[in-house]
N, C-alpha and C positions, 0 to 999 in steps of 0.2 A: 923645374924638376929638382935641381940641386937644393933649392931652398926647402922644399917639402921633405926631401930625404934627410936633410940636416935636422929639421924639426922632428921628424919621426925618430931619428937616432937619439936626439936629446931626450925624447920620451921613452926610449928603450923599447920601441916596437918595431919588429922586423916585418918585411913584406913577403908573404908566402904566396907566390904567384901560382904555384902548381898544386896547391892543396884545395880540396873541395870540402863542403860542409859535411860533417859526419853525423851519424844518427844519435838520438838521445841516449842510446844504450852504450855509446862508446865510452871506453875508460878514460877518465880525465887524467891527463898527463900531470904527474906530481913532481917532475924533476925540475920545475921552474924554481928559480931562486926565491926564497921566502923572505919577505920584508916584515919587520917588527910591527909596523902599523897596519898591516893587512890581516884579515881573518882567513884562516885556512882550515878551520874546523867545520864540521857539517852542521853544527848548531851554533846559535848566538848565545854566549854566556855573559855573566856579569863582568868577567875579565875583558870581554870584547868592548863593553860599554866604557869601562875604565880606560882601556887602550885608546879608544876614539877620543874621549875627553882629554886624555893626556896629550894626544897628538895636537888637538886644537889649542890646548893651553900653550904648547911650544910654538905652534905656527897658527896664530889667529887668522881666521878667514877674513878677507877684505872684500868689501863690495863698494865700489866707487865708479863713477862715470869716467870715461877716458878723457883726458885733457887734450882736445884737438886744437891745433894751430889754425886760426881762422884764415880763410883765403883773402886775397887782396881784392879791392873793388874791381880791378881790371879782370881778375879771374872770374869773379861773379858775373861780370858783364858778358864775358865770352860764354860762360855756362848758360846764362839767360838767353843770349842770341841763339845758341844751338837748340835750346828747348822750344823757343818760339818758332824756329824754322821747322822743327819736327812736328809741333802741334798743328801748324797751319800749312802743311804741304799741299793739301787739296784746295781746289777752287772754293773760296769763301769770302764774304765781306769782312771788313775789320770788325771784330767783336765789340759788343757794348761793355763787356767786362772780361776779366782774365782769371784763370784758376788761381787758387790761393798759393800754390807752390811757386809761382813766379815771384810772389812777394816774400814768402817765408823761406823757401829753399834757395832761390836765386838772388834774394835780397834786392830785387828791382823795385825802385820807388815809382817808376813810371813806365810800365811795360807797353802801354799804348804809344808813347813817344818813341820808344826803341823800335817798335813794330813799324812805325812810319819811317824811321831812319833806314831800316832795312829795305823798305820799298824804294826810297830815294837812292840807296846805294846799289840797287839792282839785284838784291837777293830774292825779291818777289817781283813778279811781272804780271801784266794783263793776260788773262787766259785766252785761248782760242775759242771760237764760237762753240765748238764741240765740247770743250772742257766747261765752258760757261753753262751750256744747256744741261750737262750732266749734273750740275749743282742744283738744278731745279727739281721739284717734285713732279710726278706725273700730272697731278692736278693743275700745276702751274704751266705745264707744257701744252695741255690740251687746247686752251684758248689761243695760243700762238699758232698751233697747227690748224685750228679752225679758221683763223683769220687769213691764212695762206691758201685755204681751200684744199688742204691735203688731209689724208686719213689721220684721225686723232685717236684711234683705238689700237689695241695690241700692246706688245712689250715696249718698255721705255726706250730701248735702243732703236726700235723700229720708228717710234714717233720722232726721235731726235734725227735719225737719218732722213725721214720725210721732210722735216723742217729745213734742214741744211740744203736738201736738194731743191726745195721750192723757194727758199729765201734769197733774194738778190744779194750780191756781195756788198753793195752799199748799205743795205739794211743790216747785214751781219755786222759790218764794222760799226754802225751806229749803235747796235745792241751792245757791243763790247765797250764802246766809249761811254755809254750811259750807265754802265754797270759799275758798282763799287767793289767788285770782287777782284781778288788777286790769287795767284798761284805761285808756288816756289819756282824760281828760275834755274837754269843750268848752273849758274854761279852759286846759287843757294844750295843746290844739291851737292856740288863739289865740297862746299864748306861743311855741310851736314855730314857727308860721308867721312871726311877727315876727322871730324870731332864726334863720331858716332859713339865713342866710349863714354861721352858725357850723357848721352841718351840712356846707355846701359847703367850708368851710375844712378840716374834718376829712377829707372825701373827697378833696380836692385837696392832700394833704400834700406831694406831689412838687413843688409850686410853690414850696416853701420860704418861705412867708409866715407870719410869726409872729402870734400872737393880738394882741399890742400894736399891730402895724402895722395890722391890720384894724380894731381899735377906733379908731385914730386917724383913719380916713377913711370908716368905714362910714355915718356919719350926715352928711347934707348938708342944710342948711336945715331941720333938724328931722325929716327923713325918711330912713329907711334906704334906701340905694341897693342895687341888685342886686349880688351877690357878684362877678360878672364885671367890673363897673365898678370896684369897689374893687380887685380883683386887678390890673386893667389899670394903675391909677394906681400901685400899689405896685411891680409888676414894672418899669414904666417908670422909676421912681426908682432901682431896683436897677441897671438898665442904664446910666443916666446916671452913677451912682456908679462903676460898673465902668470906664466910659470915662475918667473923671477920674483914677483911680488905676491905670489900665492893668491891671486884674484881668481878663485875657481868659479865664482858665480859668473863673471864675465866670460870665463873660458867656455862655459856651456854654450853661450851664444856664438862665440867665435868658432868652436869646433863644428857647430851646426852650419855656420856660414862656409867653413872650409869644405864640409861635406858637399854642400850644394854646388860649389865651384868645381870641385873635382868631378862631380857627376856630370856637369855641363861639358867637361873636357873628356868624358868617357874614360876617366882613370878610375875604374871600378875597384881595383885592388886597394888603392890608397883611400878611396871613398869609404870602403868597408872599415878600414882602420879608424878613420875619422868618426864614422857613425857609432862604432862600438865605444870609442872614447867618449862620445857625447852621451850615450846611454849610461856609461859608468859614472860620469860626473853627475848626472841627474840622480843617481842612486846615493850620492854622497850628501845631498841636501845641505850644502855649505851655507846657503842663505839663511835657512832656519836656524842652523847651529850658530851662525854669526849673531843672530838676534838674541837668543837666550844666553849666549856667552857674555854679551855686553849688557845684560839686564834690560833689554828693550822689549816692548810689547810684542808678543808672538801671536799671530793669527792661529786659530785652530788648525793644527797640522793636517787634519784629514779633509780640509777644504781646498787645499792646493794640489792640483793634479801633478803627478810625477810622470807616469807612463800612460800611454793612450793607444788606441787601436792604430793610429797613424804610425806609431813606432814600428808596429809589426809589418805594415805595408812597406816601409823602407827596408826593413831587414829581409823580407821576402824578395824584394828587388835585387838584393845583394847576395842571395842565397848561394850562388856559385863561388863566391869569394870569401865566405866565412867558414871557419873550421874551429874545432875545440882549442887547438894550439894558439890560434890568434886571440880567441876569447880569453884564455888564461893569461897570455902575455899582456893583454889590455888591462886585466884585473891587477896584475902584478907590477904595473908601471910604477916605478919608485917615486916619480915626480908628482904623482896624483895622490889626493887624500884618501883616507879609508872609506870604504863603502858601508852602507847600512844593510847590505846583502852579503851573505857568505859567498865564497867562490862557487860552491855547488849551486846556490840559489841563482846567482847571476848567470851561470851556464845554463841552468834549467830554463830560465826566463827566455834566453835567446832561442833555445830549442823549441819552447812553446810558441814563440812568435813564428818560427819557421814551419811548425807542424800543425798547430791548431787552426781549424777553419775560421774561428772567431777567437782572437786572442783575449783571454780573461785577464786583463791588466789589473783588475781590482785585487787579485790574489797578491801581487807583488807590491801594489800601492799600500794595501792594508798592513803588510809585513813591515814596511818602512814607517808607516804612520805610528804603529804600536811601539816601534823601537825609538822613534823620535820622542814620543811621550815619556818613555822611561828614561831616555838620555837627558831630558830636560830637568828631571828631578834629582839627578845625581849631584851630590855636593861637589861643586866645581873646585872649591878650595882644598878638598881632601885628596884630590888625585895628583 
């Protein structure tokens, strides 16, 4: 919690716990400190375009991938073992092939060999006759039931119960011994439970957190902390780094990741701040500006989506935690670049998301598309 508050303080956004979303007709508070690189007029003028180009001339946007420190072979092996145990918890034979993530994400050159080692080390064990029969299909169970002279119709659980009740213990053991199926053991479950944050890392690959970053923070005072706490710490450090080097394009992805983590923790007040910041950064279009500032080929600006109906879905989810004052403070955050929407337009957009049954995102996308086109033809050397 301290890390997030420090981050929000750095971005000069306060948390308004007791304020609710106000109506579209509410007067916009104008007492917020006005920053030279932000637009506070109701319309976009030529001076606003010059102001934006001047800002980016002084602080060129940077788009670069984050330099991750690679994990060690031992760390990848531990990660791979955890994901193998998670993938094959249920009763199943050794697979003929393995998913690509074992090779690409876990860097395992021989997952089949590691799987066999886990069996030898007791992380997998032979299943009980009930567990083994549950791994069969109903079509496979019926001949077994018929050979024992018991009822072979009905629900799967009834067929299995009939087979177990009529099959001698010696035959049950023979069935297990002749099977090539394995199931996770108690030892394997304890190992998997302790390293469950690795499973969460795999499932949340869109957060762009590396294995080495997680390993650096996952243990606190000798105890493994929940994945969301580790992720919060890592993403917060990403955003702080983005602010320092003005990598606003990466910050869009990182604020979205921060929002999703805070949402999982039910921290809706800070989630609202993070999502408003995410929407504001999208309205800045730093990636497109970076391209034509550096004389690089620019794709037609009206083909790249900026806002969508999904944005409105998230804003509605946060409706009880969003108000005009928070919107304005987000817009006026000094550490963020200038938007291609005015303050009034940005505020209206949030209200439209909250109030329209179907959010007409093309209205605001087209405003930004037109301004990007005009911004691209301004003489960069004259500002």
